N, C-alpha and C positions, 0 to 999 in steps of 0.2 A: 446503477445498471440501466441499460437502455433497451435491452431486449432479452427475452427468454424464448427459446424455441418450444412452443407448446405442442409438441408432436405426439405426446403420449398422455393419456388420461392419468389422473392421480390415482394411485392404487388404493383400494379399499382398506381402511384401517384393520389391522389384524392384532395379534398379541403385541402389546406395547413393548418394543425392543429398547426404548430409551426412557423407561419410567423414571421420573424424578430428575431428569436432566434438563437444565435450563439453557435455551438457545436464544441468543440475541442476534436479530437480523438488522443490519445497518445499511439502508439504501434510501435515496431521496425520491424514488418513484413508488407510489403507493401500489400500483398494479403488480410490480415485481415483488414488493414486500408481501403482499397478500398471497401470491402464488407460492413463494418460498415457505411462507408460514403454513399453508395448507399441507404441503409435502411434509414439513417437519412435524406437524401435529399428527399426521397419519402414522408416523413412526413412534409417537408417544412422547415427543419433546414438549415441554412447557415453553412457549415462545414469548418473546418480548420484541418489540420493534422500535427502531429509532430512525428518524429521517435526516439526521446530521451527526457529525462526530461529537458535538457538544451534548446533544441529547443522549448519545451512547455513554458518554462519561458519567452523566448524572444517573443513568440506570445502573451502571456498574457500581456506584456507591451505595445503592439501596437494594439491589438484587444479587442473589448468589448465582452468577452466570458461570456456566461450565464451558460453553462454546460460543463463538461469534462467527457469523457469516458477514464479511465486511467487503463492501464495494470500494475499490481503490479510487474511483472517480466521484468524490464527494465535494459538494460546494464548501468553500472556506478552506479548512485545513486539508492538506493532501492526504491521500490514502496511506502512504508509508508513514507519515507523521502520526496519523490516527492509530495505525498498527502499533507504533512504539508506545504511545500513550496507553493503549489498552493493555499491552503486555506489562507496562509499568504498574498499572492499577491492579491487574489480575494476572500475575505471571503464570498461574497454573491453568488458565483458560486456553482451550484450543481455538486458534483463529484460522478460518478458511477464507482466503481472499478471492475476490472476483475481479479479474482484469478484463477490460474491454478492448485491449489493444491486440489480443491474440498473439502476443510476442512472449518469448521466453524471458526476456530481460527483466520485465516488471515482476514476473513471478519469482525469478531468482533473487531479486532484491528483497522481495517480501519474505522469502524463505530465510534469507540471511538475518532478517530482523525478527525472527521468531514465529513466522507463520507455520502452521501444521501442514497445510496443503493449499492448493489453489485450483480454480476452475476458470476456464476462459469462455466468454460468451461469443455467440449465443450457445446456450447449453439446454439440453432437454431436461424435463422434470425427472425422468428415469435416471439420468446422469446425476442429478442433484440428490436423488434418493439414495443411490449407491454410495455417494460421498458421505452423506449424513449417517448412513449405517456404519461406515468405517469409523466415523467420529464417535458414534455411540459405543461401538465395541471397544475402542481405545480407552474411552473414559471409564467404562465398566471394568476393564482390566486394571486400570490404575486404582480404582476404588477397591477392588478385591485385594490387590497387593497391599494397599494401605491398611485395610482391615486385618489382613494376615499379620502384618508387622506389629500392629497394635495388640493383636491377640497373643503373639509370641512374647511381647514385652510384658504383658499381664501375667505371664507364667512365672515371673520373678526369678528367672535364671540368668545365665551369663553366656552371651553368644548363642550357640546352639545347645548348650547344656540346660537340662530341665531339672529343677529342684529348688526348694526353699527351706529345707531343714537347716537347723543351726550349723551343722557340720559343713553343709554346702555353702552357706553364707561366708563362713571362715575361708573355705576354698576359693571363693570368688575374690576375696580381698587379696589372697596370695597371688592369684592369677594376674590381677590388675598390677600388682607390684612387679611381678616377673616380666610382664609384657613390656614395661618401660625400661628394662635392663637388657644388657647384651651378654650377660653371664650364662654359662650352661645351667640347665635345670634338670633335676632328676625327679621324674614323676613315678610315684609308687602306687600300686593298687592291684587288686585281684583281677583275674581275667574277666573281661566283660564290663568293667566299671567305666570305661570310656576314656582311656588314657590318651588315645590319639585325638579325641575331641578336645580334651584339655590342651594338648599341644597345639592344635590348630587355633584355639582361642587365644593362647599366648602369642602366637605368631601374628594372627590377623588383628589383634587388638593393639599391637605395638607399632613402632616407627618403620618396620620392615614389611608391612602388610602387603605392599605392592611388589614384593620380591618373591622368588620361588619358595614354596614349602615342599620339601622332598621327603616323603616317608620311606624308611628302610625297615623291612621286617627281618631282623637278624635271626630269628628263629626258623624262618622258612627257607633261607638261602642255603644252597649247598656250600659246605665249608670251603671247598676248593675254589669256589667262585666268588666268595665274599670280598676278597681283596680286590679282584678286578672290577667288581661292581662298585665298590667304594672309591677306589683310586683311579680306575680306568686302566687302559693298556694301549700299547703302541702296536702297529702292524708287525706281525711276525713274532710277537712275544710268546705265543704258544700255538699249538695246532688248532686251526680254525680261526685264528686272529687275522682275517684277511684285510682288515682296515683298522685304523686307530679308533678308539672310542673313549669319550670323556667319562670319568667316574661321577658318581652321584654327588660327591663333595665339591666337584668342580661345577656341575650343572646347577647347584644351588647357590652359586656365587651371589653374595650380597643378601641372601635369604637365610632359610632355616633348614637344617637336616634333622629329622626326627628318627632316632635310633630306637625302634620298638623292640622290646625284649632284648635289651643290650646285654643282659646277663648270659645270653646264649652264645656270645662271641667266643671263638676259640682263643686260648690264652696268648698264642703268638700274634694274632691279629690285634689283640688288645694293646700290645706294645706299639704297634704301628699307628693305631688310632690315637694313642696318647701322644706320640711324637707329632702327629699331624695337628692335633689341637694346640699343643704347646708351641710348635714352631710356625703354625699357620701356613703350612705348605705340605704338598703331597708329591710322591714320585710314582707315576703310572707304572704298572707292571711291564718289565722289559725296557724301561727307559732309564737313562742316566741323568736326565734333567729333572729338576724339582720345579713344581708349579706353585706359585703363591695362591692361597685361598682366603676368602673372607666370608665365613659362614658362622651362624650361631648353632650350637649343638643343644638339642633337647633329647633326653634319653628317658626311657621308661622300662620298667620291669615289674613282674609279679613275684619275683624271687626276693628273699632277704639277702641283700648284697653283703651286709656285714658278716653273715654266716659264710657266704661264698668266699669272702676274703680270708676268713679264718681257715677255711678248708683248702685254700690255695687255688680255687677255681676262678677267682677274679682278682685282678691286680689291685693292690691297695692304692698305688699312686693314681691309677685311672679312676678308682672309686672317689677319691678326694677331689680329683679334677672335675668330675661330673656332678658331684654333690655340693657345688657352690650354693645353689638354691635347691631346696627340695620341697615337695608337697605330696600329700597322701590323699587319694580319692577314697572316701569311705565306701564300703560295700553296701549293697541295697538293704541288707538286713539291719544295718545300723542307722538307716534313715527311712524307716517304714512309712513315715508320714508323706514321703514323696511318691509312694507306689501309686496312689490314686491319681496324682498329677501326671505321672508317666503313662498310666492307663489312658487317661483322657487325651494325652498328646499323641500316642500311637494309634488310638482308635480313630482320631481325626484323620491321621495319615491314611489308615486303611480305608476309610470312607471315601477319601479323595481318589485313592488308587482304584477302587472297585467301581466307583460311580454309584454305589448303593450305600445308604446310611446303615452303619453297623452299630448295634447297641448291646452292651453287656447287661445281662440280667443281674438282679441284686445278689442272687446266690452265687453267680460266677464271680462277681466282684469280691464277695466275702471269701471265697476260696483263694482267689489270687492275692488278697491282702494277707491271708494266713500262711501262704507259701514262703519259704525262706529264700528262694531265688539264688541258688549257689552260683549260677552263671551270670548273676547280676543283671544290669540293664540290657545287655545283649540277649540274654535268655528271655527276658520279658518281651523285648521287641520281636524276636523270632517266634515266640509263642503266639503273639497276636497276629503276626503276618501269616503264619501257617493256619491258624484257626479261621481267620477271615477268608483265606483262599479256599478252604474246604467246607465252609458253611454257606449254604445257598441262600438261606433266609436272612432277614435283617437282625434277628435276635441271636445272641450267642449264649448258649446255656452251659452249665457245668459239664454235661456230657460231650460238648464240642471241644473241650480243652484237652490237651495231652494227658494221658493216664497218670503220669507222675504228679501232675498238678491237680487234676481232678480228684486224686486220691487223698488230698489234704482236707477235704470237706468234713465237717463235724458229724454228718449223718452216718450212722452205723447200720449197714444192711443187716437184715435178720436172716435166719436160716429157714424161714417158712413157718416156724412154730412160735414166732414172736420173740425168740431169744437172740440176744446180740452175739456176734461172733467174737470170740476171745482168743483167736489165733491168727497168725499171718496167713493171708489168703492171696493167691495170684490175682492180678488185676482183671484178667479175663473172667475168673470165677466171680469176682465182685460185680462185674458188669452183668453177668448172667443172672445173679441173684437180684440185682436191682431191677432188671427188666421183668423177671418173673414175678417179683413182689409187686411191682407197679400194676401188672395185668391182674393179679389176684385182688389187689385192693380196689380195682375198678371193675370187678366182677366180669372180667374177660373182655372189656372194651379195649381192643388193641389200638384203634385209631386215637382214642383219648390218651392212652398210655404213651404212644409215640409223641403226641403233641406235648404232654407234660414232661416227658424225658428230653425233649428237644432234639429228637432224631426223626428222620424221614420214615414213613410207613413202609417203604420198600426195604429200608435197612432193618427195620424191626422184623418184618416177615422173613427176611433172609437169615437173621440171627436165630429166630425161632426154629427155622428149618434145620440150621446147623446143630442146634441143641437136640432136636429130635433124632437127627441122624447119628449123633454121638451116643445116644442111649440105646439105639437099636443094634 
């Protein structure tokens, strides 16, 4: 570098925006190095300086450099060659080049060789400060993403699936085998177990991961529209068909079609689907022309298809065609050891979404571990999302959980005389008894009762007012 426009004073150091980030400044002029170093240090960078390319190479071997500010006019080796060497030694480092020519050509050449950004001289210290702030933000984002990937790996799941129970380990092995095949797969499991997530794991772990994944909810489609949705239609095929439309089987060309709740397909459409799978071609509604397709079929159901076959509600030949490979997702009650892992996973997501750390109390965790979760993972996820959204403070207590779940706690409310209840009581009555007993135990201290119950004082006073009004 030959000049820096010192038109603005260096900003006073504030909260360090680039803590623990190492910046290497490579320039043969000491005054320029010192000026850049002062700006970088004001932003929280740990700085290293080099007066030549050879000096920079030696520092890269001994220091953990995150970013490099590189002058393209260095003695000896040219700046572009120095850039190549730096990226070869430290490919993850962000390199910002300084060009003295004021031309786009040298900057473009540097960008093609791996430079993150460039600045032309003369530049102001404010300009340098903004550039280094962008570098800092980019590096921190990369670090956060890397930490998140490592954290997800530590969950010992498969893809986006969370779980490490023996039943899940067996499921992961089957998914891995299915991913490397092109045969149809039948995914069995109760509602909410994550059948679509398993289907996505099969698709994105296999050789067709860069091709479309098209989910079709067979249970929610109007029966009269399922055929046109799957196979498409031509203009004028029916009222409202103002233009031709490709079906989902054609849109997924080369990829995967996921037929969710395939057991809900009407029997007549089952025959057409079977023909499409066997012949690898479809005929759009209203067309006389057949279109070849190349898609993989993944199907899922929460029904017992063997029974549906026996009852005549599902075609036997289609069942055998889909059931080339099959896997069963265990319900959550069969892998209770994974509940705590799922709680941690979804609580972390809630914390990120709300921007406020959310923590389950020990009692809330015990209640959730004891619950059977008939809606499986989806019910658990929805429960935590709803609870986090309606809980203002950081702590989530038993009282914050939905009544059906909170009612599984082992504590038995008393009737005011110290005797346990031995009959079925409505949830509203249980809540009333719990609140009144808490106030009685605390000798009328309503604020302390609200705090221990995990509800707001305003909520407590409103409920007490409702109880009084009901008695009058």
